[in-house]
N, C-alpha and C positions, 0 to 999 in steps of 0.2 A: 504492499500499500503506498510505505516513505518512498520507495523508486515511482511508482506512478506519478505521485505529487511532482516529485523531481521533473518528471518528463513531459508535464503538464504546465511546469515552469519555463522550462530551458526551450521547448519546442516552438513555442507560439516569437521568441526572440531569436530563434535561429532563421523561422521563415524572414521575420522585418530583416534579420541583417542580409539575409542573402537576395531579399528586394532592390533595398535602399545600396549594395554592395553593386548591382548589375546595373542599378540606375545610375550608381556616380562614376562607374568605371568609363574611361575614354583615352585609349590609348597612351595606358600605364598612369593616366594623372585621374586621383579621386577630388571629390568637390571638398573645400575647407568648408563647411556650415560657419564655423564665426566671422571668416573672411567674406565669404558669399553675403552672409548677414549684415552684415556693414557695409558692403557696399551698394547692397540694394536700398540699404536706409541711406547710404551720402547718394545716391541716385536722386532721390526722392527730394534728398535737402536741395539740391541744384535745382531740380525741377521748380523746388518752393521758391526761389529765387527770380524768377521770371515775374509772375503777380508780387511779388515784391518791387520788381523793378520798374513793372508798370504803376503802383501806385507811388511808389517814390517819385517817379516823371509827372505821373499825374496832377498829385498834389501841387507840383510846383508851376504849371501852366497854368494860364487865364481859363474861367469858365467854359468858354465857348470852346475850350481845344483839349479836355480832359476826356473824354472816349477818345477820342483820334488817337491820345499822344498813347492813351494807354494800347491802343488797337495794335500800337506797332511792336510793342511786346509781345502781345499774343497772338499776332500774325505771324511772327517767327516760329512761335510754336509750333505753328503748321508746317511753313513753307519750310523750315531748315529741317522739321524730325524726316517729312516726306525724302527731302534729297539726300539727308543723310543714310538710310535706309537704301533707299536705290543705289546711289554712289558714294557719298559721303566718306562712307568709314573706309570703302576701298582706294578712296583717294588721299586718305592721311595715312590710312596703316598698310595699303598693298607695298609692295617689294616696288625698289625705285626704274622709273621709267623716264624719256625725255630729260636722259642727262640727270636724274636726283631733282631736278624741278618737281615732280607731282609723284606719287604712289601708283601702285595699282595691281589690282590682283581679282581676276572675272568672276573667282568662287566667293569675292563678298561682297557681289549685287545683289541687292536684295536681302544680304546676309545670307544667304542660301549656304556659302560652304559653313557657318560655322554651327549649324544647326544643333549638333552634339561635340562640339568645341570644349574641351575646359582647357583653360592656361595652365600654366607650372606653378602662378599663385596659388590655385588647386578654386580658382573662379572661374564659373562657367563665362564663354567669349561674349554670349550676349551683354548678360551683364556688364561686362567691360565696354562692349559697344554701346549699350544705351548709357552708361555713365558720360562717355567724353560725346556723346550726341548731345547730351547737356548744355558741354561748353561752346559747341559749332550753333546752339540758338541764343545762347544771351549774348554771345560776342558781337554779332549787328543788330540784337535790341540796344546794347550800350549805346552803338555810334547814333541812333535816332534820338536821343537828347542833345545833339550837336545842332540836329535843324527843326527842332520840336515848334511847331505853331505854324510851320511855313512850304510842306511836302505836300504833295499829290499822293492820296495812297496807293493807286496803282502803282504809278513809278516808285514809291517806296517798296512795295511787295515784288518789281522785278530788281531795284536793288540791291536787295539783302541776298534774293536769289544770286544773282550774280557774284558778289561780292565773297560769300561762301565757297562758292566753288573755285575762284580765280584769285582768292588774297588769302582766306580762313585755312581754305585746305591745302596748300603749299606750304604755307607757315607752320602748320598744326604736324605736316610731315618730317619737313626740316628738322623740330625743334624734338617731336616724340617720337617718331618713328626711328625702331631701331637702326636703320641704313638711313635716315635722315642726315645731311651735313654737318650741322650745326650739332644735332645728338652726339656726334662723334669730333667736334672740332676740339684742338687741344688734348689733355690727358684725361679727363674723364668727361667733354662736352660742355657746351654752354650749360647753363644751373637755370633750370625754370622750372620748378618743381609742380607749380598748377596751375600758370598761364598767363606769368607777369609780361613775358614776348608775344606770347602766340594770341593773349583775350584782350589784354587791357593797353597794350602800347598799339596793336592793331588797329582795335578800336576806337583808342582816343587820336590817335595821328588819323586816321580815316574821318571821325567827326569833325576832325577842324578842315581839313582839305575841301569837303564837303559845302562844312557853314561859310567859308568862307567863296568859294565858286557861287551857292545859289546868293549868296549876298543877306544881309541883314532883314528880317522882319521888320513890315512897316511900321516905321514908324519908333523905331529902335535907334538910340536909345533915349528918345526925347517923351514919347508917351509911355506913362507908366504900365507896366504889366505885372501887376500883383500876383502872385500864388492862389489858386483858388481853395487849396486846402492841403495847411501845412500837417495839421494833423494825420491826415493820409500818408503826406511824406514821410513823418517822422514813423507813423507804422512801419511802414515799408522798409526804412532803413532797418527797423528790427528785422523783420526777415531777411531783410540780405543779411546781417549779423549772423541771425541762427544757420541761415541755408550756407554760410560760408565755411562751417566748419564740414561737410558736405566736400564744400568746393575744395578746399586744401586739406583737409586730414584723407580724403575720400582717393586723395590722388595717390597716396602710397602703394593701394591696390592693394591693400591687407587689413589685417587688423593685430596689429605687433606693436613694438618699439616705434619706430618712426610714425605712425599714425594716432599716438600718443604725443611723441614731442611735434607732431605740425599740429595738431589741434590746441596745444597748449602755447605755441608761437603766434597761432590765430586769434584768439583771446588778449592775450599781451598787446600785440602792435594794435589789434582795433582801440580796445581799452587807452591806449599810448595816444592815441593819435584824436579820440574823444577829447578827451583830457587838454591835450594841448593847443586844440582848436578854440578852446572854452578860453583860456587861459590866455590865447591871442585875443580873441574877442572882446574880454573882457578889458585889456590892456590899450588896443586899437579905437574900439568903440565904444568903450564902458559899459557894454553890454554884454553876457553871454548868453548866445541865439539858440533857440531848437536846431533850426536850420545849421547852424554852424556844429552843432553837436553831429547831428546825424554826417553833415559834412567829413567830420574830422572822423567819425567811424569808418566811412566809407575808403577815403586816405590812407586810412593804417592798415585796412583790410587790403587794397590794393598794394600797398608797397609790400607786403609780409607772402603775400601768394608766389612768386617766386622762390621765395625764401625759405619757405614756412619747412621742408623739410631737413635743412642745413643749419640753420642757426639755433641758438638758444634762446631762453628768453630773455636776458639780458638786450641780446641782439637786435630781438624784435620787439622791444619795446623801445629801441634806440631808434628802429626801422620805422615804426609809428609815429613816434615824436617828428623825427626827421621829415616824413612825408607828408604830415598835418601843416610840417611849416613851406616846405616848399610851393603843397598845392594852396595856401593860402595868396603868397606871393604871384602865383600864377595867376588865379583870377581876380587878382588887384591889377598885375599888368595887363590883361584882359581888356579891363574898363578902360583902361588909359588908351590901350593902340584900338577899340571901337569896334572891337569885330564879335560878330555874335554867334557864342557859342551859346546857344539860350540858357542847356540845363549843364555847362562845363563839363563835360564829357573829356574835353581833351585838358581839361585844367585840374580834375580828379584822376580818371584813370589814364591818360596819357602820362602824364607828369608823375602820378605815383607810382604808374608799373616802370617809368624809366627809371626813377629813383631806387625803388626795391631793386631793378635788376644789378642795377651797380652796385650799391653800397651792400649789398648782403656778402658781396666779397671780402670786407671786410672783418665780417662776424662768425664765417665758418667756421663749424666744431674742427677742432684738428684732429680727430679720426676719419674725417671725410677727405680732409686736406694729406693725411699719409695715404689715404689709400689713392688719390689722385696722383702723388709722388709714384707708387706703384706702378702703376698703370704707364705713366712717364719715364719707367724704366730706371729712377733715379731720384730728381727731386721736381718738387712745383711748387712755385709760389705763388702768394697770392698776389702778385702784380701778373704773374702770367696768368692766372684763372680772371685777373679784371680785365686783360688786354681781348681776354675771349667772350665775357661777357659784354664790352663796349662792339664790338666787333657782330654778335647778335642784336644787340639792341642797333646799332646802326644798320646793319641789312634790314631791319623789322619794320624799323621806320623809314627807308629808303623804297623798298618792296610796296609797302601800306597805303604809302603817299600814291605813289606814280600809281598803281593799278587803281585806286582809290578814283582818282582823277579820270582816269579814261574811263570806266564806269558808268560817273557821276557826268562825265559831259556826253558818253552814246545815251545814256536815258533820260536826258535832258534836251537832247536833239531827236529822238524819236518818239515816245510815249510822253514824255516830259515828268519834271521833277518837282518844278517851283509851282506851286499853286499860283493861281491867277491871282492880282490882286481883291478882284472883288470876292472869289473865293476863301481868300485869307481873313478879310473883313468880315463875313460871315459867319466862321470861324471852321474849323475839321470837323466838328462834329457834326454838324448838320449840313455841311456840303457834300462829306464823302462819306456819312454814314446813316445821312436821315436822323440822326436822335441826340437830344441834347441831356448831360451826362445828369443836369438838377434839375432836370424839368423847365428849366426855363433861361433865359440869354443873357451872358452879361457882354453890353457892348464893348468893353477895353480891349 
């Protein structure tokens, strides 16, 4: 009777193990349930950043442009996701073609070839592909802040589709694919842990080019253009802060020590950026504003994005502080120069991304530098890594600027990108969507 009870307890367990073992086995790799659970969570957190960005941007524009501005973010969720499944993943993580300008693997088209693939990290490749796909969504959505309140919605949709294919995908391949030339530059490649170069520098620079080409909003800077809802903006910033833990810590593609290191650095930099911005405003303007706090959070988060996996908390604090100072100065300079980067896409994302990608060099962990020295076959100095970082930043800036200019000109000359004067005066909500965000129209 005792043996029978033991068998009753053991047999179900054996059945479960045989089922799960079969389900998890793939060419010698088994699913790491902990890493996979974290990557699924990270994927959802990064997706949460898109509506967070929509709220952040939507609250900063005038009442007549709230829905149209939020639609820039939500439209990217549809357009870029479809492109990612069809060919984006292949272009980013396929093997080098065209001299390494882009990747390609026909088995990745429609994600067909990864249906049963499990990566060496123990994460199903579907999860990795979906995680990376969220970066392809948010990057062009960030650009929209630079020309908010003055673009044709149809033209915008075509613009981000072309931009994703011709700007984002090549940059992603160069920096993150195993055979990308920036990934292999120097002893250990250009460091971009979670997207300082691929996401923030490319989006910020592209936004600046588009804003200058499209010219300022009607009435800028003479006409008052008050934010419609700063409460919504602050909530959006909070959602971005939360989502950024998936953005950065998820980029470890693991559930390990590096994940904890990246998460800690993210929190430290965001807090330092917020505190620094409040102090600067209190000194410079006599008051610390809610918008300033939110801007400081973003500046710190942007700067730590490329560095999250290689710097310790003290370094992250310094990066957040430095980014807040530099981004604040960049916005003041914008006001002096007079170009209309509506929501400071370049001032925060471009400048913060550049600062983080370069300054991280001075705070890299000793263990990381030791590994780089081994890869170099002898020694590897901080200054050598700084040269690699500067090269990657320069290449990203030049490439994003030139290709964005071409795309903006082509779209403007064909379907049109800048809204007509009457459309802009009526507001993009009603003109392009037939709706009003709050049920009434603000004539500002």
